[in-house]
Residue, then its C-alpha position, 0 to 999 in steps of 0.5 A: x176893273x175890266x180889261x178895257x178900263x185898265x187899259x184906258x186909265x193909262x193916258x196921262x198927258x203932260x205939257x202935251x202939243x195941242x194946236x189948231x191948224x188952219x189951211x187953204x189948198x194946196x197944203x201938206x205937212x210931214x209929221x216925223x216927231x216920232x211921237x207915240x200917239x196923235x189925234x186929229x179932229x176935223x172941225x171943218x173942210x176935209x184932209x187926207x192922213x197918209x202913211x209915209x216912209x220917204x224923206x220928206x221931199x215929196x217923193x216918198x212911199x205913199x202907197x200904205x195906209x191912208x184915211x179921209x177925214x171930213x168934218x166931224x171925223x177923227x183920226x189917231x196916229x200911232x208913232x213912231x212912223x211918220x205920216x203926212x196930213x194933206x188936202x190931197x195925197x199928192x201934195x208935196x209937203x210944205x212943212x215938217x214936224x220934227x221931234x220935240x214939236x220942232x217945225x221946219x221946211x222940207x230943206x230942213x231950214x227952221x220955219x222960225x214962227x213963220x206959220x204961227x197965227x196966234x195962241x196955239x194956232x198954226x197954218x196959212x189963215x184963221x179962217x182957212x177952208x180946212x181946220x183941225x185940232x191936233x193933240x200929240x202925246x210927246x213921251x211914249x210913257x205918257x201911253x201904256x205900252x199894251x195900249x198902243x200895241x193894241x192899235x194899228x198905225x192909223x185908225x179913224x172914226x167918222x162923224x156918223x159913228x161917233x159924235x164927239x162931245x168935246x169939240x166945242x170945248x176944245x175949240x174954245x180952250x185951245x186958244x185961250x192963253x190963261x194960267x193952268x191952261x196947259x193942265x186944262x188942255x192936257x186933261x181934255x186931250x186925255x178924255x178925247x183919246x179915251x172916249x175915242x178909243x172906247x168908240x173905236x174898240x166898240x165899232x171895229x174889230x177889237x184886240x184879243x183881250x177886248x173880245x175875251x171879256x165877253x166870254x163868261x170863263x176868260x172874262x171872269x178871269x181878266x177881271x180877277x186879274x186887273x181887280x187884284x194883280x198883287x194877289x198870288x195867282x195860279x192857274x189852279x186858283x183862277x180855274x176854281x174861281x171860274x168853275x173849269x179845270x186848269x186844262x180847260x182854262x189854260x187852252x180856253x185863255x190861250x185861244x181867246x187872248x193869244x197868251x197863257x194866263x200867267x204870261x198875261x199877268x206878268x205883262x199886266x204887273x209890270x205895266x202897272x209898275x212902270x206907271x207907278x215908278x213914272x207917276x209916284x215917288x213910291x219906293x221899289x219895294x212898295x211898287x213890288x208888294x203893290x203889283x205882286x212881287x215878293x221883293x224889289x230884287x224880283x220885280x226889278x229882275x223881271x222888270x229888266x227882263x221885259x223892258x231892257x232897263x232897270x226900274x231906277x232907269x225907267x223912272x229916271x228917264x221918265x223925269x228927264x223927259x217931263x222936266x219942263x224946259x226953263 
């Protein structure tokens, strides 16, 4: 497993918020849902995505990052900071998206479905001049922390850089109302995010660990760590596998990745443990053995030191968040 594969296998949408947004200018929506990751695919027309730190009254600070999307372009916003989707950066917000995909007017009054246009469709009118597909991961646990940390607040891919093969499938599926449709859309969202980020990492300034994969020494060590995190690795053992001295590996790894090999391994093991706590019913002892800790106690101590909560608390929070409201 290479480092990118290990990172991109993380997205696991569960009941994600996915809609087709349709607008005529002037339009502006302030997104303040604190979601960890949202992907926006422009199907028709154009739009601006603008970082916003205001209070939603139209007078906020809009001097931050901004991206213009045209038909076929894609943007990804990394939460929790708010941002605006608009026909023009100067347009005042007409609606606010709040945590839990709740929708309200800028003054706080609930929209009460006034912008609903049918199954997973929202906005002014279905044949609006601007049409955007939007998919949102509602909880941070659905996206790996190392992946989120590797991304800027806003990123984009133009249609010239990447032609999205999933657009027609998404356009057809997002408006269907059939049994199991949420699961279909969740998996399509995962595929869209993975494909988009793989393209972005290949065409933009990639994070240090991604660039390091091309190095004949550090790249080999990264693959060893990702392929077998449970192995009792030492710097000496990794250096022997890479054919260099301990000092040379430590220096080269830190220069290219930004942290020592053992610190990287610890973070990777704890990321794997967090995923297994969320996705499986494995005991803490079993998870500890799988990710390279000698006991549940040692894993628990390391996990709490890094994440600030115990493994049991992390598991409980994830299940509370993903429990479907009935």
